[in-house]
C-alpha positions in Angstrom: 44.7 -40.5 -106.8 46.3 -37.1 -107.3 44.5 -33.8 -106.8 44.9 -33.1 -110.6 43.4 -36.4 -111.7 40.5 -35.9 -109.2 39.8 -32.5 -110.8 39.8 -33.9 -114.3 37.5 -36.8 -113.2 35.1 -34.2 -111.5 35.2 -32.1 -114.7 34.4 -35.2 -116.9 31.6 -36.2 -114.6 30.1 -32.7 -114.9 30.4 -32.9 -118.7 28.6 -36.2 -118.7 25.7 -34.6 -116.9 25.9 -31.2 -118.6 26.4 -29.7 -115.1 27.8 -26.2 -116.0 28.5 -25.3 -112.3 30.5 -28.4 -111.7 32.5 -28.0 -114.9 33.2 -24.3 -114.3 34.3 -25.1 -110.7 37.2 -27.1 -112.1 38.5 -24.3 -114.3 40.8 -21.3 -113.8 39.2 -17.9 -114.7 41.6 -17.6 -117.7 40.9 -21.1 -119.0 42.0 -21.7 -122.6 40.2 -24.4 -124.6 41.3 -25.6 -128.0 39.6 -28.3 -130.1 42.0 -28.7 -133.0 40.3 -28.2 -136.3 37.2 -26.7 -134.7 37.7 -23.8 -132.3 39.7 -22.0 -129.6 38.4 -19.9 -126.8 39.6 -18.2 -123.6 37.8 -17.4 -120.3 35.1 -19.0 -118.2 32.3 -17.0 -119.8 33.2 -18.2 -123.3 33.7 -21.7 -122.0 30.3 -21.7 -120.3 28.6 -20.8 -123.6 30.5 -23.6 -125.5 29.7 -26.4 -123.0 26.5 -27.4 -124.8 28.3 -28.0 -128.0 27.1 -27.6 -131.5 23.3 -27.2 -132.1 23.2 -30.5 -134.1 24.0 -32.5 -131.0 21.8 -33.4 -128.0 23.5 -32.9 -124.6 25.2 -34.5 -122.8 27.6 -36.8 -124.5 28.5 -40.2 -123.3 32.2 -40.3 -122.3 34.4 -43.2 -121.2 38.0 -42.9 -120.0 40.2 -45.4 -121.7 43.3 -44.3 -119.8 44.7 -41.3 -118.0 48.3 -40.4 -117.2 49.9 -37.5 -115.3 53.3 -35.9 -115.5 53.9 -32.8 -113.4 51.1 -30.4 -114.0 49.7 -32.1 -117.1 47.1 -34.8 -117.2 46.5 -36.6 -120.5 43.4 -38.7 -121.1 42.3 -41.0 -123.9 38.5 -41.1 -124.2 35.8 -42.6 -126.3 32.4 -41.1 -126.6 29.1 -40.9 -128.3 27.1 -37.7 -129.1 23.5 -38.1 -130.1 22.4 -36.0 -133.1 19.2 -34.0 -133.2 18.4 -35.5 -136.6 18.7 -39.0 -135.2 21.6 -41.4 -134.9 24.9 -40.6 -133.1 28.5 -39.7 -133.7 31.0 -42.1 -132.2 34.4 -40.6 -131.5 37.9 -41.1 -130.1 39.5 -38.3 -128.2 42.9 -37.3 -126.9 42.7 -34.6 -124.2 45.6 -32.6 -122.6 44.7 -30.8 -119.4 47.3 -28.3 -118.2 46.7 -27.8 -114.5 47.4 -24.8 -112.2 46.8 -25.1 -108.4 44.5 -28.1 -108.9 42.4 -26.5 -111.6 42.3 -26.8 -115.4 44.1 -23.8 -116.9 44.2 -25.2 -120.5 42.4 -28.0 -122.3 43.6 -29.2 -125.7 41.5 -31.7 -127.5 41.7 -33.8 -130.6 38.4 -35.4 -131.6 38.3 -38.1 -134.3 34.9 -39.3 -135.6 34.6 -43.1 -135.9 32.6 -43.9 -138.9 32.9 -47.7 -139.3 34.7 -49.2 -136.4 37.2 -48.4 -133.6 40.0 -47.2 -135.9 38.1 -45.8 -138.9 
């Protein structure tokens, strides 16, 4: 397993446990995070504030890696997940994540999150 994939796995494990220190240890100071259709932020301090997600969700989310591939300094991951809602129930989702790496740390994260309302494709 490459250093970059190890970093992404460590990052995802931290996210599953809502471990801010573990997540932040995987990031460059100038991290850029984009969730298309939702938000974009820059820097570890802003990232730290956003880790807990929207107030309508209970942390942490359940995340499963479907597959992960690497080319050069880019790791791409397909994920599925579930986020529990404070009002009850859960949001199931499918995610595509692009991690741009620098010196073994995540310098940029781009995410596409698709809610799954009925089944695995809808």
